[in-house]
N, C-alpha and C positions, 0 to 999 in steps of 0.2 A: 449547415448539413441538413439534408432532407430527412424528414421523419418517415417511419414505416420500415418495411422489410425489403431489402435489395435482393434481386435475383441475378445469378450469374449464368454462365454457359457459353460465353464468348471470350475470345482472346483479348479484344479491345472494344471500347465503347466510344461513341460520340463522333466517329469518323464514318459517316454513312456512305460516302462515295469512295469506291476503290478504283484506282487508275492503273491500267496496264501500260507499263512503260517500255519503250524501245530500249534495246541495249546500245546506248550511245554515249559519246563523250563530248559532244559539242556544247558550248556554253548555254545555260538556261537562265536568262536574266529574268528579273521580276516581270510578271506578265506572261511569261512562258508557262505552259501547263505543267511542266515538270519542276517548276520552282514553287516550293510550299508557301512562300510568302505571297504568291499570287492570290491565294484563296482566302476569302473572309470566313471560312469554316475549315475544320480539320478534314484532311483527306489521308488516304492510305495508299502508298505506292507499292507496286510489285513489278520488278524488271522481268521481262520475258526473255529467257536465254536464246540467243541466236537471232533475235529480232532486230537486225541492223536496219538503218534507214534505207540502204540500198536495196535490200531484199524486200522490205515492206512496200516501198514506193515503186521501184522499177521492176520488181519480179512478182508483184501481187501476193506477197507474203507466202510464197511457195514453201511448202513443207513445215509451216509454223502453226497450223490449225490446232494440233494437239497441245502444243506448248501454251498457246493462248487460252485454250479451254481449261487446262490444268491450273494455270495462274489465276484465272477468274474464279474457279472453284475454291481455291485456297483463300482468296480475299473474302468471299462470301462466308466460308466456314469460320474465318477469324472474326467476322462481325460486320462486314459491309452490307448495306441494303441495296446498293445499285452499283453498276460497273460502267466505266467509260475507258477510252483508250487515248494514247498520246499521238495518234496519227489519223488524219481524216481518211486516208486510203484504206483504213481498216473497216470501212463500211462493208467490205466484202465479208466480214465475219459477223455482221449484225445478227443475222438469223441463227447462225450456229451458236453464238454465245447466249442469246436470249433463250433458246431451247435448252441449252446445257445447264445454265446456272439457276434458272427459275426465279430471278429477280429482274427488275427493270435494267435495261442495257441501252446506253447511248454511245455508240462507237464513234460517231463522226459528226463534226460540225456541219457537214453537208445535209444532215437531217433537218436542219433549220430552214432550208431553202423553200420547201413546200409551205411551211408555216409563214415565212416572211412574205411569200407571194400572196397569201391570203390577206395580209395586212395592207397591201399597197392599193393605190387608186387604180381604177380601170385604165388600161393602156400601159401600165408600168409593170416591170418584172424585176426579179432578183438576178444578179450576176455573181460569179464565183471568181475569187483570186486564189490560186493554188501554187504549191511549190514547184509543180512541173505539169504543165497542161498536156504535154505529150503522153504522160503516163496515166492521166486521169481518164479512164475509159468509160464507155457507156455501161459497162458492168458495175463499176463503182457507183455511178449515178443511179442506176436501177436499184441497187441494193439500199441506197439511201432515199429512194422514191423522189429523186430529182428529175424534173422534166428534161428530156434529152436535148431539147433545143435551147437549154439555158446557156447564155454567153459565159465563156470561161477565159480567163487571162492567167498566164503563168509568169513566174519570176525567173524561169530558167535562163533567160537571156540577160539577166542582171549581172552585177559585178561581185556580189558578196553572198547573200543569204542562201540561195539555192546550193551554191558550191560548198559552203560550210556545212549545211545540214546533210546533204546527200553524200558528201565526202567525209563526214563525221570528223571535221577538223576541230581543234581545241581552242582556237581564237576567233573572235567575231568583232568586226568593226560595226558598231551599232548604227552609226550615221549612214554608212553605205547600205546596211541592211534596210534601214528605213527608206532610203531612196529607192531601193529595188521594189519594195511593196507598193509605195506610193506611185511610182512610175507605171507599174503594171495596172493599178487601179485607174489611173488617168487614161491610159491607152484603152482600157476596156470601156470606160464611159464614153470616150470619144468615138469609138466604133459602134456603140450601141446607145444612142441617146434616149431609148425607152427605159433605161435602167432606173429603178426607184430605190434600190438598196444593194448592198454588197455583203456576201458571206465569205469570210476568210476560211478556206479549208484547213490550212496548216495550223497545227496547235502551237507552233512557235511564233505565230504572227500577231497575237493579241498585243504585244508591246508597241506595235505600229498602228493599231486600229485608230487611235485618236488622230494621228497624222494623216491617215487615209481619209477620215471623216472631214478634216479641215481642208484637204486638197480637192475632194470631189463634191463636198457638200451633200452627201447622201448618208443615210443611216448605215452603220457597219456592225455586223454581227460576227461573233467568233466563238471559239470553244469555251471561253470564259463566260460569255453571256449564256450560252447553251447549258453548261453544267451548273451555273448558278441557279438557273430556272429548274433544272433537273433535281438538284439537291433540295430546293424549296418544297418539293413534293415528298421527298423521302423523309424530311425532318421539318415539318411546318413550324413556323414561328408561333410561339405562345404569346398571348396577349393578356393572360390573367396574372 
């Protein structure tokens, strides 16, 4: 037990990252952002009512701004020091959330693209694999400060993962889902030989990142890599 005087004022402690969750029922396997076992540190979840995958991805989260702001405020009031979300398409709310809650906000894995580009050798750039390339618009990219000429590949023509996520189905064939993400990455790299890395937009894709890395032999970044970095600033490791 630590010596000294303890001070309260929060509902919980030690979970510096608050995650705004979609209202969904699809399986969240280890590696998925919505599975608590994914994280090497405590997190706090808050489901946003009405935030279905269909509305958030295909309808640009229409009508949900107030609900997301309210849920984020509740997480901060309870004790979170930073906020993220469980869908990369919520880059649309980055500015609104950051202004509203007054703590660091990392809405989308897409925010890594600019940083990854800075890491790469001359002549190389980052590409994106997303749950649905047709729905990922220039507005989403601009909100995350992603260069508009960034190559994008989607899994919407796959056989499993996009259907399960956007249809909010309750069963998932993990092998088929892996194939969908790997196939999208391979196609993207084949079409754009100047790629030096890949960012996975979808927060449900980290379970497949290692398979993508093995298939295309490029660094792969996802929401887990992003929020692990994000949390390290909110709660720096002590060495004393």
